N, C-alpha and C positions, 0 to 999 in steps of 0.2 A: 239398380245401380247405387253405389254409395253416393251420398249427398254431394251436390254440385260444388259447393264452396270447399268442402273438405277435399274433394277430388282435385280441384284446381291447385290447392296448396300442395297436396301430395305430389301431383305431377310436376309442379315447378321445382320442388325439392329433389325430384328424381332426375331432372334433366342433366345436371352436372354428373350424376352417378352414371347415367347412360353413356355419356361421352367417354368416361374413363373405362367403364365395363366393356364398351364396344371396342375400344382400342386394345384392351387386354385380351378380349376374346379373339380378335383378329390375329394378334401375335400368337396366342395360344393355339390356334388352328394350325399355323405354320410350324410351330415348335413342338406342340404337344404330342404329335404322333397320330394314332389311329382313333377314329370315332366310329362306333358301331353303327349308329343310325342317327337321323335327325328328323324332327317333326315340327310343323308349324301349326299353331293354334292359339286360342285366347287363353290367358291365365285365368283359371277358374278356382284355384285353391292355392293360396300362399299359406305355408304352415311352418311353425318352428317348434321343435321338441328338444327336450333335454333328457339325458340318461343319468339316473341316480343309481349309485351303487351303495348298498347297505349290507355289510357283513357278507359279502360275496354274492348277494342277490341284486340283480339289476332290474330296474323298471324304467319304462319310458313315460315321461310326463309331457303332456301337451302344454305349451306355453302360449302359443298364438295359433289360431286357425280361423281363416276367413274363407267363405265359400259363396261363389256366385250362383244364384238360383236361375232357373230358366226364364223367370219373369223379369230378370234384370236387377232384382233386389239382392242384397248380400247379408248373410248371417256371419256374425263375428263373435268369437269366443276368446277371451283373454284371461289367462290364469290370474287368480288373486295375487296381489303383490306386484303385478306388472301392468295393471291398468294405468293409463296416463303416460306410460313409458313406451308403449308399442302400439297404441290404438290405431295409428295411421299406417301400420304395416312397415314402418321404418325401424330398424334396429341400429341404434347409435353405437359408437365405439364404446362408450361408457357402459351401456346396457350389455353389449357383447361380453365385455370383461366381467361384469357382474354375473352373467349367466355361466361363464366358465369358472368363476369362483364357486358357484353353487352346484353345478352339474359336472359329471365326469366327461361328458361329451354334449355338444349342441349341434343340431343339424337343421339346415334351412332347406325347405322343399318348395318346388313350384309344380303344381298340377296344371296341365293345360289340356284344352279340349281339342284333341286331334285323334284320328283313327289310329289305334294301336299304341298310343302314347301312355306313359305312366306319370308318376309324380316323383321325379328324380331329385336327389340332393344337389344343391347349388351352393356357391359361395355366398357369404353375407352380402358382399358388394353386388352380386347379381340379383339376389333376393331384393335388396333395397332399390335396385335399378329398374324394376318393372312394377306395373300397377295392375290391380285386379281388372280384368276384362281387356287388357292390352294384348294385342296379337304379337307373339314372339316365335322364334325358331330356337329349339333346343337341340344341341348336338350331344347325343348320349355317348358316354365313355365308361371305362371300367368302374369308376367310383362315383358316378353321378352324371351331371350334364353341365354344359356351358351354354349360356345365352349367346347366340350368334346374331350379329347385326344382319338385318334383312332389308332389302330395298323396299321403299314404300309402295 
């Protein structure tokens, strides 16, 4: 697992985000229409990527990737130039703007450990609102997923 002190700081920074994301997800469920499926599991991979387009050729660039190992440790890779800005898995508004200035598209993904689940795209707010190894429920829809508040 990620170091205790860093995790405590990360979780405390995520608490207000969860409240906002939870309220938004609840509204979204009633307003958004149909969800294909949902699954509950631990977040095992938060990932951010950008799409670069150069002369009509597009390529995907990994910006941030963290993966929880079975033994509870985590491997983290941060693209050069972004270390110190995203190391705790939080993408600030300023960094988000900088990423969109550099890349044609930026996607946030959450991989979670549940049978038959994938690593869908989520919003930046939802990406920031969950921590590695946290249990979440994702409701899948056409263009990604939404984090759905679940009772404890």
